[in-house]
C-alpha positions as CSV (number, residue, x, y, z in Angstrom):
1,X,148.2,56.1,125.0
2,X,146.9,55.9,128.6
3,X,148.7,54.2,131.4
4,X,147.4,50.8,132.5
5,X,146.6,52.0,136.1
6,X,144.3,54.7,134.8
7,X,141.9,52.4,133.0
8,X,141.6,49.8,135.8
9,X,139.4,50.2,138.9
10,X,141.3,51.0,142.1
11,X,141.6,48.4,144.8
12,X,138.7,49.7,147.0
13,X,136.3,49.7,144.1
14,X,137.4,46.2,143.1
15,X,137.0,44.9,146.7
16,X,133.5,46.5,146.9
17,X,132.5,44.8,143.6
18,X,133.9,41.4,144.8
19,X,132.0,41.7,148.1
20,X,128.7,42.6,146.3
21,X,129.1,39.7,143.9
22,X,129.8,37.3,146.8
23,X,126.7,38.5,148.6
24,X,124.6,38.1,145.5
25,X,126.1,34.6,144.9
26,X,125.4,33.6,148.6
27,X,121.8,34.7,148.1
28,X,121.4,32.7,144.9
29,X,123.0,29.6,146.5
30,X,120.6,29.9,149.5
31,X,117.6,30.2,147.2
32,X,118.7,27.2,145.1
33,X,119.4,25.2,148.3
34,X,115.8,25.9,149.6
35,X,114.3,25.1,146.2
36,X,116.3,21.8,145.9
37,X,115.3,20.6,149.4
38,X,112.1,18.9,148.2
39,X,111.4,16.9,151.5
40,X,111.5,20.2,153.5
41,X,109.2,21.9,151.0
42,X,106.8,19.0,151.0
43,X,106.8,19.0,154.8
44,X,106.2,22.7,154.9
45,X,103.4,22.5,152.4
46,X,101.8,19.6,154.2
47,X,102.0,21.5,157.5
48,X,100.4,24.5,155.9
49,X,97.5,22.4,154.5
50,X,97.0,20.6,157.8
51,X,96.8,24.0,159.6
52,X,94.2,25.1,157.0
53,X,92.1,22.0,157.5
54,X,92.3,22.4,161.3
55,X,91.2,26.0,161.0
56,X,88.3,25.1,158.7
57,X,87.3,22.2,161.0
58,X,87.3,24.5,164.0
59,X,85.0,26.8,162.0
60,X,82.6,24.0,161.1
61,X,82.6,22.8,164.7
62,X,81.5,26.2,165.8
63,X,78.6,26.1,163.3
64,X,76.5,22.9,164.0
65,X,74.1,23.6,161.1
66,X,76.9,23.8,158.6
67,X,78.4,20.6,160.1
68,X,75.1,18.8,159.7
69,X,74.7,20.1,156.1
70,X,78.2,19.0,155.2
71,X,77.7,15.6,156.8
72,X,74.4,15.2,154.9
73,X,76.0,16.3,151.7
74,X,78.9,13.9,152.2
75,X,76.5,11.0,153.0
76,X,74.5,11.8,149.8
77,X,77.6,11.8,147.6
78,X,78.7,8.5,149.1
79,X,75.3,7.0,148.6
80,X,75.2,8.2,145.0
81,X,78.6,6.6,144.3
82,X,77.5,3.3,145.9
83,X,74.3,3.2,143.9
84,X,76.0,4.0,140.6
85,X,78.6,1.3,141.2
86,X,76.0,-1.2,142.1
87,X,74.1,-0.5,138.9
88,X,77.1,-0.9,136.7
89,X,77.9,-4.4,138.0
């Protein structure tokens, strides 16, 4: 039969394992905290979408023909919706 101290890890290995597990647990807790913080995630997503819209708007402003085309298209869609609603009443 082997002695108990031969089959157990030594103190340094046990300490290293515990430190690694603590680091992994801290990483997991941080990830879960970020995921559970819905207001912050919504705010970040909204900020990202707003930045995207601003960027696209700047591109459209630099291209007046495209802006006119999009404006005309929007006006056409609005007119179509108004006419269809008027016909259904």
